[in-house]
C-alpha positions as CSV (number, residue, x, y, z in Angstrom):
1,M,3.1,-13.5,-37.3
2,R,5.1,-12.2,-40.3
3,I,8.9,-11.7,-40.0
4,R,9.9,-8.6,-42.0
5,S,13.6,-8.7,-41.3
6,K,16.3,-10.9,-39.8
7,I,18.9,-9.2,-37.6
8,D,22.1,-11.0,-36.7
9,V,23.1,-9.2,-33.5
10,I,26.2,-11.2,-32.7
11,T,28.6,-13.5,-34.6
12,L,28.9,-17.2,-33.9
13,E,32.3,-16.5,-32.3
14,E,30.7,-13.9,-30.0
15,M,27.9,-16.2,-29.2
16,Q,30.4,-18.9,-28.2
17,K,32.1,-16.3,-25.9
18,V,28.8,-15.5,-24.2
19,H,28.1,-19.3,-23.8
20,D,31.6,-19.9,-22.3
21,A,31.2,-16.9,-19.9
22,S,27.7,-18.2,-18.9
23,L,29.1,-21.6,-18.2
24,R,31.8,-20.2,-16.0
25,L,29.3,-18.1,-14.0
26,L,26.9,-21.1,-13.6
27,K,29.8,-23.3,-12.4
28,E,31.6,-20.7,-10.2
29,K,28.8,-18.5,-8.8
30,G,25.7,-20.6,-9.3
31,V,22.1,-19.6,-9.2
32,V,20.0,-18.8,-6.2
33,F,16.7,-20.8,-6.0
34,L,14.3,-19.8,-3.3
35,G,11.8,-22.5,-3.9
36,E,12.3,-25.6,-1.7
37,V,10.6,-27.9,-4.2
38,T,12.9,-26.7,-7.0
39,R,16.0,-27.2,-4.8
40,E,14.8,-30.7,-3.9
41,I,14.7,-31.5,-7.7
42,F,18.3,-30.4,-8.1
43,K,19.3,-32.3,-5.0
44,K,17.7,-35.5,-6.2
45,N,19.6,-35.1,-9.5
46,N,23.0,-34.7,-7.8
47,F,23.7,-31.0,-8.5
48,K,26.3,-29.3,-6.4
49,M,24.5,-27.1,-3.9
50,D,25.4,-24.7,-1.1
51,G,22.2,-23.8,0.8
52,N,19.9,-22.2,-1.8
53,I,22.6,-21.8,-4.4
54,V,22.8,-24.4,-7.2
55,Y,25.9,-24.9,-9.4
56,F,25.8,-26.2,-12.9
57,N,28.6,-28.0,-14.8
58,E,29.0,-28.0,-18.6
59,E,27.6,-31.5,-18.9
60,Q,24.4,-30.5,-17.1
61,V,23.9,-27.4,-19.2
62,D,24.5,-29.3,-22.4
63,R,22.0,-32.0,-21.4
64,A,19.4,-29.3,-20.7
65,L,20.1,-27.4,-24.0
66,K,19.5,-30.6,-25.9
67,T,15.9,-30.6,-24.6
68,C,15.2,-27.1,-26.0
69,P,13.0,-26.8,-29.1
70,D,14.5,-25.6,-32.4
71,K,12.0,-22.8,-32.7
72,F,10.0,-20.8,-30.2
73,K,8.1,-17.6,-30.0
74,L,8.4,-14.9,-27.3
75,T,4.9,-13.6,-27.5
76,A,4.3,-9.9,-26.8
77,K,1.0,-8.3,-25.8
78,N,0.9,-6.9,-29.4
79,D,1.7,-9.9,-31.6
80,E,3.4,-7.7,-34.1
81,R,6.1,-7.1,-31.5
82,S,6.6,-10.8,-30.8
83,V,10.0,-12.4,-31.4
84,L,10.5,-15.6,-33.3
85,S,13.7,-17.7,-32.9
86,V,14.9,-19.6,-35.9
87,G,17.8,-21.9,-35.1
88,K,20.4,-19.9,-33.2
89,V,19.1,-16.5,-34.3
90,L,16.4,-14.4,-32.7
91,S,14.5,-12.3,-35.3
92,S,12.2,-9.4,-34.6
93,I,10.5,-6.4,-36.2
94,R,13.0,-3.5,-36.4
95,R,10.8,-0.7,-35.0
96,G,9.9,0.0,-31.4
97,A,10.2,-2.0,-28.2
98,R,9.6,-5.7,-28.4
99,F,7.5,-5.9,-25.3
100,K,5.2,-3.2,-24.0
């Protein structure tokens, strides 16, 4: 896959605002997990839970983010439309929808 252009969609400050808002949602509203096996994993790891809703604190999110790879590829059916992450920036071809 060849990257023809790099597009910075948001600034680092804006990215931090998105991150902070996401943390607030994960902590205050949580995420619904319907799978019993998945909920058991969270339960065994002492996550705050209310039925099938799991709540995440900042430390838990930061620990999970540290396990993410530096680079990854979101593969589209047509590889020319795939998206490659480089550091904190997602790059893609300018034309057309990314995934069809």
